[in-house]
N, C-alpha and C positions, 0 to 999 in steps of 0.2 A: 178180852177185846171181843170174841165171840161175832157173828154174823149179820153182818151192815144192810138193809134194807137201804135205797135211794133213791129217791124221785124228782126229777127234776121238769120243772114246768117251765117253760115260757108264753111272751104275752108280747105282741111286735107293741110299742108305747111310736107317741110323736109326744115332742120335746120336751122330755122330762125332765124339770127343774128341780131331782136333786143333786145333785153331788157329788155325796154321804151315800148309799142307796142303805146304809147302814143305820139312819137315822129312819127310813122304812118302817123300822119295830117298833121307837121310840112312844110312848103311849101318845095320846092326842096329838099326833103327827100326821098332813092331811100333806100330800107332795102335791095334790090336785088344786091350787086354792078357788078353780072354776068351778067348781064342785061346792059349792060352799050349803048349796040349798035341798043338796038331800037328805038332811038327814042323819050320815053318818057325822061319826063318833070323833074317829079317830084312834079307836082302838084296838082295831083288829089282828093288825097284824102284830101287836104288840103280843093280845090273847092266846096268838096265835106260835106266838116263837116260844112261851110261859109253855103250854103241853107238851109241847115239842123237848124241853127241856125238862120236862116232868115224867117223860120218860122216856129220858138221858143220848136223848137225841138231840141235834142241832139242822139250825135254820141259818143260809142266807142270802143275802137275792146278787145281782151283777148285772151292770147293764151294760150290755155292747150294741153298737149301732143301732140304735132304736128298737134293741132288743131287753127286756129285761127281764130273768131269770132268777128263780126262787130252787134253791136243790135244798134239800132236807132227808135228814141220814139218821134212820137210828137200829138200834141194835134188833136182833129179833128173835136171835137163840144166844146165850152165852157159853 
């Protein structure tokens, strides 16, 4: 199993329009429809997830009471 490192990152959100936060990790998905002009492509979290998986880790998202939380787990020592 090994020793794991767990990182938790939270950000307060206003009116997140995503019912299933796992969709945030899909390529080209853009949760904030109002930000169409910023040039973002919607692939950042998909790339992040893939890099973490290549290192044997996981990333999950949770949205509770206007707080979006990402939890990353990676094995740091076998």
